[in-house]
N, C-alpha and C positions, 0 to 999 in steps of 0.2 A: 504493500499500500504506499502510495506516494505521501510525502510530508505535506503539511499546509505551509504555503509560502507566506513570509511576513513582509508587510508593506509599511513604509514610512512616507508620510506626505509632509513636505517641508515648504511652507509659504507664509509670508508675514501677513497675508490677507486671509482672515477667517472665512470670508465668503468663498474664496477660491478653494480652500481646503475642504469646506463643506460640499461644494459642487463636485469636486473629484470623488469624495467619499460616497456621495449619493448616486453618482452616475454609473457605477459599476456594481454588478452582482458578484461581489468578491468571493462569497461562499461557493458559487457555482464554478468559479475559476480556480478553486482550491487555494484561495488566498484569504488573508485577513489583515485589516489595517491595524498593525500592532501599536502604532503611535503617530501623533501629529506634532509638528513643531513650528514655531513662528519666527525662529532665528537660527542661524547656522550652528552656533555653539550648542544650543539645546538639541538640535537635530543630530549632531555628532554623538552626543552623550546617549541619546535614545537609540540611535543606530547600533552602537556598540553593545548597549545593554540587551537589546532584542536580537542582535545578530541578524539584521534584516537581509532579505533577498532582493528586494526591489525598492528603490528610492525615487520618488517623484519630487524634484527640487526646483524651486524658484531661484533664478540667478541673483536677483536683487533682494538680498535680505540683510537685516542689521546684524551687527557684532561680527559675524563671520559670513561673507557672501557665499553664493552657491559654488563658485569656482574653487574657493579655499576648502569648502566642505567636501566637494568631490575629490580633491587631492588627498584629503585625510582618509576618506572612505576607500579610495584605491589602495592605500597603504595597508589598511587594517582588514578590509573586506573585499579583496580583489575580485571576487566572483559576483559581487552585487551588481544587478542590473540598474542602470541609471536612466531616467527619463528627465529631460530638462523642460521646465516650464518657462516660457520667455515671452516678452512683449516685442513688438517690431523694432523698437528703438534699442533693444538689448541684443540685437543679432550679432554684433561684434563680439560680445562675451560668449555667445553661443558658438561662434567659430573656434574660440580658444578651447571650448570644452571638447572639441573633436579629439584632441590629444588624450583626453581622459576616457576615451572609448565609451561614450554614451550610446545608448541603444536607439534613442529617437528624441524628437523635439515636439513639444505641444505649444501652440500659440494661444495666448489669452485673448478672448475668453475661451475656455476649453470646450471643444466640441464633444458631447457625450458619446456619439457614435464612433467618432475617430478614436476616442480614448478606449472604448470597449474593445474595438478591433485590435488596438495596440496591446492591451493587457492580455487578450487571448493569445496573440503572437508570442508575447514574453513568456506566458505560462508554458507553451509548447517548448520554447527554448530552455526554460529552467528545468523542465522534466527531461528533456533530451540530455542536458548537461549532467543532471543528477544520475541518470542511467549510465552515462559514460563514466562518471566518477566511480560508481559502484562496480562497473565491469573492471576498471583499472585497479581499484582496491582489491578485488577478488584476484585479479591476475597477479598483483604485487604479492599478496599472501601466498598464492600458489607458488610463485617464483621463489619466495623466501623458504618455503618448505622444500622446494626442489633444488636449493642451492648445493647441497652435497652431490646430487646427481650431475648438475651443470658443471661443478668443479671437476668431478671425475671425468666427464667427457672431455672437458678442456685439457686436463693433464694427459689423458691418453693420446690426444692429438699432439700435444706438445712434445711428449717423450718419443713420439713416432715421427718427429720432423715434419708434421703436417701443417705447420703455421709459420707465417712470416713474423718478423720481429714486431712490426706494427700491430698485427693481429693479436700477438701475445700481450703487448702492453695494454691494448684496448680491453681484452678480456680480463686481465688482472684488475684493471680499474673497475670494470663492471662487477666482478665477483668480490670486490672489496678486499683485495689482497695487496701485499706490497708490490709496487711496480718495478721489481727487480728479481733476478733469479733467486731461487732458494739457496741458502748457504750449503745445505747438505741434502743428499738424497739417500734414503735408508730403504733397503729391501728386506722383507721378512718372508722366509719360505717355510712352509709346513710340508715336509716331504710326504706325509700320509695322503695328502690331496692328489699326488701324482702317481701313487702306487697303483699297480695293476689290479689289485684286489683290495679295495678300500675297506677299512675296518668299521666304518660307520655309514649310516644312510645319508642322503643328501641333506635332510633337515638338520641332522646332528653335525654334519660338516660345516653348514652355514652358521650354525650357533657357535661352533668352535672358532670359526674365522672372526665373527663378530666379537667374541670374547678376547681373541688375540688382539684385534684392533683396539678394544677398550683398554687392555693393559698397556699397549704401546702409547695410546693417547694419554693415559694417566701419567706415565713417566715423562712424556713430552708436554705436559700441560703448560708450563711456563712459556712455551715457544709458539709463535705463529706457525701453523702447520696445515697441511692437507693430506688426508689419508684415503687411498683408493686401491682398487685391485686391477692388475693388468690381465691381459688375456692368457698369460701363462700360469695364473693362479697365485701370483705373488701379491703380498700386501706391500704397497709402495707408499712411502711417507716423504713428502717434501717439507723441509724445515727451514725457516728463516731464524738465524741466530747461531751462536757458538754452542754447539751441542757436545758435552763431554763424552769421550769415548766410552767411559765406564757405563754410560746409560745403555749401551748396546747389550752388555752382559747382564745388566739389571733386567732388561726386557726378557732376555732368554731365560734367566733364573726365575722371574715371576711367572712366566708361562709354564715352566716346568713345575713350580711349586703349586700353583693354583689350578692348572688345567691337566697336569701330568702329561704334557706334551713336549716333544723336542722340536724346537724351531731354529733355523739358521738365520742370523741377523748380520747384515753387512752394510756399511755406510761409505759413501764416496762424497768428496767435496765437489761443489759445482763451481768451476772456475773457467772463465772465458766467455762470459756474457750469457745472454738469453738462449743462444743456440747451444750452449754447453750442457743443458739438462739432459738431452738424449744420450750424450756420451757418458755422463755419470750413470744414467739408468742402465745402459748396456753393460758398463763395467760392473755395476752392482749385481745385475742379473747373472753375469758370468761367475762371479764370486760365490753367490749363494748356491748355484748349482754345482760348482766345484766343491763346495763345502760338504755336500752330501757324500763325497767320496773319501772324506777324512774319517779315520778310525775314531771310535769313542775316546780312546786314551789320549790322542793327540788334541782332540777338541777340549777335553777336560784340562789338559795341561795348558793349552793356550788361554783358556778362559780364567784359570787360576792366575796365570801371569798377568792378564789384563787387570784383574782385581788387586793384585798384590805386587806389581812391578816396583812400587815405591818402598817396599820393604827391603832394606839393605842386606838382610840375612837370607833372602830367598836364593836357593842354589838348586842345581840339578839334582843333587843327592837328596835334599829335603823333599823336593817336589815328587821325586820317584818314590820315596818312602811313603808319602801320603797317598799316592796313587797305587801303591802295592805292586810296583814293578821295579825291575833293576835299573839303575842309572844308565847302564850301557844300552839296554833295550829302549828306554825312553828317548835317549839322545839319537839313536839310529832312526826311530820312528819319526821324530820331529824333522830330522834332516831329510828323510825319504819323502815325507808328505808335504812339508812346507818349503823345502828347498833351502832352509837356513839351519844353522846350529842353534842349540839352546841359548848360548851366550849372545849370539847375533840377534835372535828373536827378542830377548829380554832388553838388549841395548836399543834395538829399534823402538820398542814401546817407550822406554825411558826418554830417548831423545825426542821422540814425537811430542811427548807431553811437555818437555822442556822448551821446544820451539813455540808451543802454544803460550806458555808462560812468559817467555821472552817477548813475544809480540804483543800480549794483551795485558801485562802487568809491569809494575816498576820494582818487582822483587829483586833484591840483590842476587848476584850470581851464586853466592855460596848458599843462600836459602833455596834457590831453584834446584841446585845440585842435591841438597838434603831432601827436598820434597819429592824428587823423582828416584830416590834410592841410593845416591852416591854419598859415602861418608867423607870423601875427599874432593874439594873443589878442583884440585889439580887433575885427579883421575877423571872427573866429569868433563873438564875442559878438553882433555886429551881424547876421550871417547867422542865428544861432540865434534871436535875438528876432524877426526878421522871419518866420521859418518857424514857430516854436512860439508866439509871442506873449508870452513872458517871457524874462528873461535866464537864462543857465545857472545862476547862483547862486540866483535865485528858483525855478527849476525844481527844483534839488537840495533846497532848503529845503521846498518843497511835497511832493516825493516822500518826504522823510524824515518829514514830518508825517503823510502818508497811511499810512506803514508803522506 
C-alpha cells in the first residue's frame, strides 16, 4: 500500500492558501495538507518537521523569500516536489528557480482545474519514484547479502588472469575492498576432498569446509580478508596486512584439534602489483599439492620448527627424541623431502623472521638476534650475511632507503 503524500502550502496571503487547499480533493490523490505557512522561515520549520513530499510556494514572502526557502529545502529534502506560485511581475524570480529543479509554475490567481491536473501528474511521479526507491533498496539489500558470492566470483576471475588492471580497481572499489593487491595469498587444502573414495557424504564435506573457513577466518580476524574456494577444491584467502607466519601453523593445529582433520596451509607474498595475484595463487596451489607428498614425520618436524625456531636450544637431536625417531633418520628424511638440511631449514625460518623485524620495527640488532633464537649477535650476523648477502645493518639501511 502506498504511503500518503504530505503537502505544505506556503503563501503570505491567507486567501491564496485557502483557495489551493479547497481546490483539490487531496484524499483522492493520496495526499494530505500537512501544514500551511505564511512566511519562508515558518515554512522551512514545518517542512522539516513533517518531512513533506510536495511544496507549493509563493516566491514573494516575508522573512525568508521563496527562492531562499527552496534552496534550504533542496539541501534537506532533495526529493521533495516543488511547485512555484507566482505573479506576472515575479517571473524573473521564477526563472531563477529553474536551477532548483521545480516541477511546475502556477500563476496567481490559481486556476483550480490546472491545479488539479498538476497535482494528479505529481502524484503519479511520486508513486513512480517511490516504487523505484523500493526496487533499488531491495536490490541493494540483495546485493549486500550476495557480497560474499560477488567477491568470490571476482577473485576467481582475478586469480585466473581474466581482468584488466582497470577492471580490478573498479571492482575492488565496488566491493568495498582496499584498492591495492592483497599482501599475502593463503591456500588451505583438505586432501580428503580429492580422495578417490571420500570418507564423508557431500553434506558433511561442505560442513567441514565451512568449519575450516571459519577457523581460518577467526585467526585472521584482525586483517582485511576475502575467503573463497577455487575450482580445485582449495580454500583461498587473500589478506591485506602483515600476517605472521605462525598463524599458518595455528590454523593447521586448530583444524586438527577441533575438527580432527589434517589440512595443508601455505602462504605466498603478493609482490609486483595487481597482476601478481595469479602468480602467488599458482605458487601456493603447487605448494599445497606438493605438501601432500610429504611424510607425516617431516610435516610434524617442520611444524615444530615453525612454532619453536626462536628457541635457542632446539636441535636435531631434541626434535628427533620428541618425534621418537633417530636423528640420522630425521635428518635424512628432511633433506630428501624438503631438499635442505635440518640446520638450513631452521636458519631459513630464523632469518625470514629477522628480515620482517628489521623492516617493520626499530628493535636493536642484538634484540632481533635473541628473538629469533640466536644467543650471539655475532653468530646471527654471520648467518644473516651468509643467507641474505649483506649484514643486518646494511639490510635495514637498504630497506629504509627503499621505503
